[in-house]
N, C-alpha and C positions, 0 to 999 in steps of 0.2 A: 607589262608587263602595268597598265592603268589596272589594271584585275589583281595584282596583286600588292602595287598600291595599295588598293580599298581595300583590301584579305591585312595585311600589315593594318591598319587605324584601325581594323574594324577587331583584330589581335591585343589591341594595347601595343604589339610591340610599336608604333609608332603613332604621332601625335596630329593631328586634324590641321593640316596647317595649309591655309588657300592660295601659299606664292607658291609651295608642292608640288600643290594639285595643279595647276598652271603649267607649271615647268611637266610635270609629271606626264601631261595629254600634247602641248610639245612631244615631246619624243616620242608618245606612243604614236604621232604626228607620223613623223621621221620611219621608224617600223613600219608601218602600215603603206610606206610610198617606195619600200625597199621588197615589199611581200607585192609591189602591186609590180617588177620591175621598172618603179621609176630613180632617178638619182634625188636623195633627198635635201633641202635646202638645208644649210649649215646653221648651226648653232649656238649663241655662245649662249653662259650661265653666267649671273654674275651675284653679287653678295655678300655680306661678314661672313666672317667664322664663325662655323657652328651650323649655317642655315641648310647642312646637308647636300651640298653639291657634288660631295665626291661618291656618296651614297647612291642620288640621286645618276648618276654618270657610272657609277659600277652595274648599278641594277637597267639601265639602258644595253649596258655591252654584254652581260649574260641576257638579255634579250634576241641581241640578234639574229641574223636568220641565213648568212651566208660569214664565210670565210676569211671572206677579204676585208676587215678593220681587225682594227688594231687600239690597245689601249694604253699609252703610257705619261706617268709621269712629264709635266713639261721642261724642266731639267734634265733626265735619260732624250727625249725628245731632242734635245739644242744640243748634247756629249753624241748622241748618235750623226745628230747633224754636223758637229764639228769632225770626229773624228774622218769622216767623208770627203769633206771641203779636203782636209789635210790630202788622199789621196790622187785628189783632182787637181793640184798645183799644176800653172801653167791650160788647165783645159779652158777656149774661151766663152761657158755656158755651163757652166758648172751646176747652176742651181735651175737651169734645166734638165739636163743628162738628172741631178740626184731627188726633180721633181719626176720625171720619166718613170726610174723607179721604183723609187714608190707608189708610184698609181694601175703601176703590174700588180703590186702586190695588194694593195690595198685601195679600195674604195671612198673605206670610209677612215681618219683620223680621232683619233679622241681624246684627247689634252686634258691633260688636268692641275691644276692652279698656273695658266697661261699669266706669266710675269717676266715684264721684261725691266731690266735691271741696270743695264750696258749698254752703249753706243754699237760693241761690236755684234752682238743678239740682234740688238736691233738693225741693222744695215742686213743681215744677214734673214731676218725676216720679212725683209722688207720687197726681194730679190725670190722668195722663196715659197711664197702663200699664193705671191700673181703667180708662180708656175706653179703651183698645185693646183690651184684652185680652175686655171686649165687645160691643166688632165683630169679635172671631173672628180678631183676628191674632194671631198665634202669633213669639214671641220665640224666636230662638235666639242666644245669645250669650258669649262671653267676658271673662274677668276674671280678675286674679290674684289674687283673693279672696272666699270663699261669701258669698252675702248677707246671712250674719249679721254680718260682718264691714266689708259698705260703710259707707260716712260714717262712720267709728268716731274719738268722740271729737271728729267737727262739734258747732260751736254748734247748740243746740236741737235732735239726733239725735233724744232720742224720739219725733219730729216726721216722721221720717222714720221712723221702725221697722213702723207700717205697710203700707208698703213693702216691707217687706221680708218682712213677712207672707207678702203677696203674691207675690212673687215667687219666695217658699218653697214655698206650694203649686197656685199655676198651671204648677210648672221645678221640669223632671227634674232634679237637682242633680247634677254628675257630679264629681267628684276628679281630674284628671291626674296627684295624686302630686308627691312630691318627689324626681321623677330626676332623670336627666342635662337639663343645659342644652345641649341641641343646638344655640342657635347658636355657645355655646365652645368645643366639642369639637372644633376645628381651630382654634386660632386659631395666626396666623399671623406675623408681623412686624410687623405694622398700617401699611402702604405708608400707609393716607392719615390718617395721625395721627401726627403730626409732634410732639415733646412737644419744647419751647422750641426748637422752628422760628422760625425767623426771616420773616418778609414773600416776602424773593427765594426763598426756598426750598419756601415755598407754594405763589408762579404759576409759580413755576420745576416744580414738582409739578403745577400744571390743567396749563400748556402744553406740556408733556411727554403728556397725556391728552386733551387736545384744544383743539392748536393754538396758536396765536399768541395773547395778550387785546394790548389797546390803554388805559392809563389813561380811567375814566369818572369824573366827579365823580359824578355819583349815576345813580337809577334811577329811573321811575317804575312804582310798581307802588299800586293800590288806590285809582288820583288819586293820589297824592303820591308827594312826592324821598325820597325812600332812598340818603341819601349811599354811596356806592360807591368801588371800590380798581381794578380795573380786569375790563374781559369781554368776552368773543365772542360766538357767536349760541348755544356748547352752554353755555358754564362763567361767572360771573360775582364777585366775591372782592369779600369786608364786613370792612368789622372787627368783632370780638365786638359790640361794645358801641350802636354804629352798626344796627346787624341786633335785636338782644339785649333793647334796652336802648331805653325812650319806649315812641310811642301803637306798639305793636307790632299785631299780635291772630290769631290761627290764620290770616285768613284771605291774610293776607301771607306767610303761606308754604306757602298752599296756590297763591296766584298764579306767588310764585316756582320752588314745586316744578312748574307745568304744563310753567313756560315756558323752560328749563335742564333739560340733566342733571346738569350739575354746580351745585355749589354750595361756591365755597371761604371758609372764617371766620379771620378772625386773630385768633390773642389771646385764645383761650378759658380766663378765668379756674378756679383752683381755688375752689369755692364753701365758704367756710369760712369762721365766726363770724370777728370782728376785732374784740374787743372794745374800745366810746371810745375808756378812757383803763386802763393797767392797774389787773391788779387791787388794791383796796386791803387793808391789812394789819390784821387782824383776823379770826377764826378759824370768827365763823358769815357773814359777809359775803363772806368768799371764798368757803367752799364755796356761796351763792344762787351765788354769779358765773361762780363756776365748772362748777356744774350748768347754768345760763343755756346759754352758752355753746354747748352740745351741741344745741341744739335748734333753732336758725335760722342763716340765717347772713345775710349785709345783703347779700346779691346772690338771696335768692329771685325776686322776684320775675322778674332773670334765665335766673333756673335755669327757672323754669312753662316761659319761652316759648322757651327752648336744649332744652325735653326738647319742646314743642311743634314743634321745626323738627327735632328729630332723624324727629318721627314722621314730620309730613308727608315729609318725604327716604325714608324706607324703602318709606309706604306708593307712593309717587310711580317707585320706583324710580331717587330723584333722590340721583346721586354726593353726597356731603357729605364735605371733604377741612379738614383742621383741623391750624392748630397751636395747643397747649393746654402752659397753667400746668404741669399736672403728668399723673401716668398714672390710666387710663380709670376704674380704681377707686380714687382715689384723687381725684375731680373736685369728687365730691360732698361734705362730711364733716359735715354737720351734721344733722338730723334729723327736723326738718320736713317734705319733701319726700323722704327719706329710701327711699319705697317706690317712688313712678312712677319717681326713677332710675335706680332697679335696675334696671327694663327699658328704661331708656336707654345703658344701660352696656352691655346686653344685644346691644340695635339696632344699634349703633358697634361691638362685634363681630362681628357679624355682616357690616355694614358694609364690613369691614375686605376681605372675599372675594369677594368684587364683581368679582375682577378681568378676566373673562372679558366681560362688560357693560361693562369699563371703558377696556378698549383695544380696545374695535370697536368705542366710544363708541356706543352704544346706548342708545336712549330709549325705556324702555315705561311709558307709561299706566295708569291706573284713571279709569275716570269714569263715572261713576256717575248718571243723573236721580231727579230727586224733586218729589216733585209739586206744584205751582205755585201760590203763596199768593195 
């Protein structure tokens, strides 16, 4: 892996980066341990968006010498764990059962984008990784924050702190630094992000890349009908609210991104707080309401789904064409989801550079098998 990384630097495909090189050396040490028949120590890579964490994870996974490893986005991992827990209701020690099953299939679990945002996942992770580490499983993971910052300000966060201590104990934690956001190094004219674009402009863009479309009232995804606008066998168009509001889940976006080369979304809104009524006069209440407006957006649920949509399209190399109310950098203006939305914005920028594959209508899919429940 280290040699391939150096070759990428020499060819100009990657730029020299001392933080990345340190991470590459740490990952190579894990590969060397495996080659010598030893259990590698877990590794936790963290740093801001666009620092190459996913790239390094992919390079590591491609160089594994054995097939007892799996690479998953963290959301997919948690979705599978929730599914297994549903099948194990009534069992006395479900985490130990799950850990035993996974350890029989995998000695290394590679998780991209480790992120904890609700108390349910926090409590599951508390027991799960104790069990997995006890079964001899190694964790290689990436995150935007160090372990000590996971689930920061979350409900009953103190109940998650033992898991933080466990991660710090079991993992070497390596900071990728505050360097260049490589996704934004070569910013383009945003060819697939139409600010205040019309529906006709979006359809014309989709058809110029993927051929003629026909109007379609709905599409069946996860055994549910979702209203759509038009489609062909490569691209499908949706109104934003139809796709990101109501009973939608990560699995909907997974199936869509697996089924189409591109997804077009019309009228992505600005996720900014809008008060129910004008601020009242009076210094104290005005002060309180003005500060409250910075915290949440009235469309935070839709914003979460949009983040999930972008993640699935990015991971599966499914092109995303959008019309939006405002600039990418101004899409989310509240604070509640500001951190995960930064990754979303960074990925949207990188996806503007997928021109070579979009012109060739290339569809690249990544599929991972997971142990059966």
